[in-house]
N, C-alpha and C positions, 0 to 999 in steps of 0.2 A: 435509783428508783428500783424496786425489786419487781419481780414478775407480775404480781398481782396488781400493785400499783399502775404498771405499765399497761395491763389488761384493762383495768378500771377506765384508765384514760382514753383508750381506743373504744371502747364500747359506748362510753359517753359521747364520743365524736361520731360514731355510728348512728346513734339514736338522734343526734341534732340534725344529720343528713336525711332521716327517715320522716316520709309524710305520714304514714299508718304504722301499724304494729310491727314488731320485729320478734321472730322465734328462734331461740336455740335449738337446734334438732340434730337428729341421727346419732351418728357416732360419738359427738361431742357429749350429748346426754347419756347415752349407753357408758362410755368410760367413766364418766363423772359419778354414776349411780354404782359402778363397779368398783369406786376407790382408784381408779387408774389416773396417773398424771397425763396430762395432754396439754400441748401447745398449738393445737390445731382445732379451730372452732367453726362449726357449721351453722349458718342462718339463712331463714327464708323469709322473705319480704314480699310485700304487694306490688312495688314498683319495680322498674326496670333495673335488674341487679348489676348488670354490667357498667351502666353509667354511675351507680352508686359507687361500685368498687374504684372507679376511676377518680371520682371527688375525694373517696375516703383515702385512697393513697396519695392524692396531691395535698390534702389537708394535713395528713399525718407524717409524711415524708416517707410513705411505704412504696412498694413496687407493686404495680397493678400487672396481673397475669390473665390473660383470657383463658378460660377453660372450655366454655361450649357455648357457641353461639345461638344454635338452635334451641337449646334448653333455657339459654340466658343466665348463664353461670359464670362467675367472675371469681378471682383471688385477689386477695392483698396480703403481701408478705412483708414482714419486718424480721430483720436479721441481726445478730450480734455484730458483725463488722460495721454496720452502717448505722444500726439503731440502739444497740447494747443489749437488746433482747430479741430471742427468737420466738416469733408468733404469727400464725397463719389464720387468716378469716376467710372462708369460702362462703359465699353469697349468692343464692340462686332465688329466681322470681317463683312464687307459688304457683302452681298449675292452675289455669283458669281462674285465679283469685279465690280459689275454693281450698281452704286448709284441710278439711277432713278429705277429700279427693286426693291431695297432694300427698298426705300422710299414708292413706291407705294404698297408695300406687308404689310404695317404697319396696325393696327387696325383701327384707325381714321384718318380722315385728319388732324385734329388739332395735331396729334401727329407724322405726317410725313413731318414736316418742319425741316429744318437743316440749318447749316451756316457753312461755310468753316472757318476753325480755322487760319486765317491770322492775319497780324499785327493790321489791323484796328479792327477786331472782337475782338481779345484778349484785346486790349486797352479799347475797350467799356465794356467788361466783367468784367475787375480787376478794373474799375473805377465806376462801377454801372450806366453805361449810357445805355439807353434802344437802342435795336437794330432797325434798320430802315428796312422798306419792302425790300429795295435793299440790305440787308444783307443776306435776307432769299432765300433759295433754295426751291422752292415749285411747285411740279408737279401735284398735286391734288387740288389746289385752298383752300388748308387749311387755308391760311393767313386771306381770306375773311371769311371763317366759323368761324374762332376764332374771328374776329372782328364782325360778325352778331350774334354771340352765337349760332352756330349750331353743333350738332353732327350728323357726316356723316361717313360713310364707303367709299373707293373709290370704291370697287366692291364686291359683294356676297361672292366670293371666300376668301377674307381676314377673314370673319367670320366663313366660314367653315373649313378652315385650322386650326384654334384654337377656337372651339365653346365657351371657356370662354370668349371670346371678345364680345360676345352677352350680356354678364353680364356687361361689362366694358361699353356698349353703355349707359346702365342705370346709372351705378355709375358716370361717367364722367357728365352725363346731370343733375343728383342731386348736384354733387360736385360743378359746376360751375353755376348752374341754366340756363342752355342752353336748347333749343328745342331740340328735335329728328327729322331728316329727315325723312320724310313718306317712301321714299322707303328704308331706312335703317331698319325702323320698320317692313316692309314686309319682307326683308331678315330675321330678327330674327324669324318672325312668320312662314315663310317657313322652317327653320331649327332648331326650338328650341328643336326638340327631339334628336339633336346630342349633348346637353349639357349633356347627360347622360355617354358620354364617358370620360368625364373630372374627375379627382380625386375630390372627396368629401372635402378633405382639402382646395384645390384651391377655389373651388365653396363657401365653407362657409366664406372664407375670403373676397371674393367679396361682398358677401350677408351683410356681417357684415359691410363692407365699406358704403354699401347703407344704411343699416338700422340705422347707426350712425348718419346720417342726417335726417332732417325733410323730409321724403321721401314719405308721402302718395300719392301725385300726380304721382310720377314716379312709385310706385307700381299699381297704375291703369293701367299704359301703360305695365307694366310687365305681368299684369293679361291679358291684351286683346291681348297680343302678344303670350299667351299660356306658356310662359317659367316658369311661376310659377306652372302651372299644369304638366309639364314635370318633374320639380325638384321634386314635392311632390306626384307624382300619386300613389305611394305606399301606400299613406294613405288616398287620396281622389282624384277623378277627377270631383267631381261637381263644376261646375262653381258658383253657388250661394255661396258656401263655400268662395271663393276666394272675390267674390263681397263684402261680410259682412265683411271679413277681412280687406279689403281697407277702409271701412267705419269706422270701429272701431278704426284702426290706426289713421286716420284722427281725430277722436275723442280724442284720447289719446294725438296726438302732439298738438291739440289746448289746452287741459286742461294744458300740460306742457308749452307752450308757455305763457299762463296766471297765472303761478304758483305764480307769485310775487304779483299780485293784489287779487287772490283768497285765498290764504292760508298763515296764519300768520308764519309758520314753511318753507317758501319758502326757505331760503337759505339752510337749512337740506335737504330738498326734492330735490332740485336741484343738490346739491353735491352728493346726493345719487345715482340718475339717472345717472349723467354722469361722475360718477368715473369709472376707468377700473376695469373690474372682472379679465380678463386675458389678457394681453398684451394691445392691443387697443380695446377690446370689450367690450362695455359699458352696464351697466343694462337698459339704454334708449333703446338699440337695442334688449336686451334679452326679454324685454317685449312685442315687436312686434312679436317675435318668439313664445312667449307664447300665444299670441292672435291667431296666425296662427294656432297653435297645438290644440287650445280649438275648432275651427271651423273644423278642417280635422278630425272628430271622425266618421271614417268609420265603426267602430266596437261599437255597441249600448252597449255592456257591458263594463261599465267604467274600471275594473280591467283588462279584457283583452285588452282593448284600451291602457293602460299604460304599459302593458308589451310589446306589439307591438311597442309602441313609443319608449321605452327605448332601444330595439333592433335597431330601426331605428337611433335614436340620436346617439348612439354609432357608427354605420356604416357610420353616416355622420361627424364623427370625432369632435362632441360636447365634450368638457371637463367634467370630472366627477362633478365638481362644478355647471357647466350649466345646465347638465342632473338633479341633485339633485334638482336644483331651479326649472326648468320647471316642473318636476313630482309634487313636493311638492305644487306649486301654483296651479295646475290642480285639485289636490285632495281638495284643499281649495277654491272652488267656489260654494260650496253646502252649507248645513245647518251649517257645521263646521265653517263657517266663520262668524266672529264676527258681520259682518254688518247684520246677520240673527238671531241675538240673543239679549237679554237684555245686556245693557252695566253695568253688575256688574263687581266689581273689580276681582271676581273668574273667569269669563268668560273671561276677558281681559288677566288676568294673564295665563291662560291655553292657549289662542291664541297666545300671544306674546312669551312664552316659546317654543311652538310647532314651530312657523313660523322663530323665531330669525331674521336673517337678510333679509328675505323675507317679513316682515311684511307690509312695506311701497309699494312695488311692488305689493303685493297681495290685498291690500286695494284699490289702484288706478285701478288694473284690474277687481276687482269685480265691482267697481262703472261703470266702462267702459262697461261691458258686461252686466251688469243688469239696463236697463233704468229707472225703478222705484226706484232706490236706493236714500235715503236720503242723499244730499250733505252735510247738518249740521252734520248728523251723522259720516259722513266720517271725516270731520275736528274735531268732537270732539274725534274720536278715535285717530286721529293723534296727537292731544294735548295731550292727556294722555300717548302716546308711547314717545312723545319727553320730555314731561314737568314732567311726574312722573314716574322716572326711578325705583322706587321700585316695580312697576308692573313687569319689566324685569330683574333687577338686584338687587338681595337681598343682603343688606350687612351682613357679617357673625357674628353673634352675639353669636353662639354656634357652636363647630365642632363636627364632630363625634366621635374623642377621648375623649371629655368631656362627650358626651352622653353614651358612651360605659361604661366609667369608673364609672359614677355615676349610671347608670340604669342596667349595666349588659346586655347591648343589642348589638348585632352584626349582620353580614350578612345581608341578604334581609330585615329583620325587621329593621334595623339601616337604611338602605337606604330607606325605606317607611317612617319613622320618619322625616327623613332629608328632604323629599319630601314635607311632611305636613307641616313641620316648614317654607320652603320657600313660600309654597302657603298660609300660616297664615300670614307671614310677608306682602305679597301683598296685603292680604285684611285688613291690618292694626290690626289684632287681637294680634300679637306679634311685639312689639317695642324695647324689653330689653332681657336681660338675665333670668331675674326673669320670665319674661312672658312666655319665651322658657321652662324654668323648669316646670312651673305650667301648660302648654300646653302639655309638655309630660307626666307629672304625671296624667294628665286628660285623655289622648288618648293611652296611651300604652297598 
């Protein structure tokens, strides 16, 4: 059974369980009209959606997921491991049994389109035929907004009802490269302070979704709408901080876009920046947060600022690995950075072993934040990092047990000797077991 046969089977099962009309709605319609593949379908119904999801899951061997009790939203999931196909149905109950009111209360007009799930619509869905304008129910001119590439909300109240939607304005703009309606931008500017009532976890997810894209232009709009200041006012409220942040993000994105032509290790660098750190949080996005926190230094004392920042990051629901990376990078933007030192093997060893997995992001950000940095020096350090692995990964030519047995050394003294050996290996003073023995005899 292929995907569309599987989809047909599940839609027919849903239809059998429904007492009244069903509508395909929101992001599903939007993506279909944009010719984007989707396995995530949203439906609205007149009956109890949660109970309907439970019945559908039981009937079709899917998994039921409760999404929102208050708004009566449930989910049924089928996956490759259990069902052979990945498919998701999100089903919610129509607000006050009023279809028009439900659609007009949605975040954006392009997400307020729906189509009645009749025989004609189902046939098009399961044969991958594009829906026509005649198939669409549209109370807010969302079809034309989608066609013309415009992000717009139907009314200001829709953003006030759920202030997270203000961030979704920017997320969908950068996701589809759509322009933002000026009135909608004014709505955001008028209500940006309300974003503070939204849970930090939900806010951070939206920010990552924005930062995951090439988003410097949309960040400028976010800056001018004051929503960035509302989100990070605890660290700084100065406009110039955010202005410079947008400028540096643009520089960073340009550098990454041109990575293939400018850097010999472009494949490794590109993979590094676009791998997921946690879930779909990429290092490419984390770099932008680091740039942001570099400029929002409201406390002139670096140590105090880092303590305050760590508390803020925890409150903002950043993960432990993300917090560690942010703080470590901020600590290595001064004289400790290898770009401010002579490129000796000893210096590079120290820098590589201290930064570990943050070496590449730290090098790029140092270059971006310091206008007079030598680009050729940056390339040289990157070449050492990628090509001369002995600087960061020393092969074991002698172990602690051998040293302890031969020289009767233990505890902290043994640890210091092992660290000196690693450093000597990086400097190519030691390349064999015999070299290590001679080195210990000379330095113990």
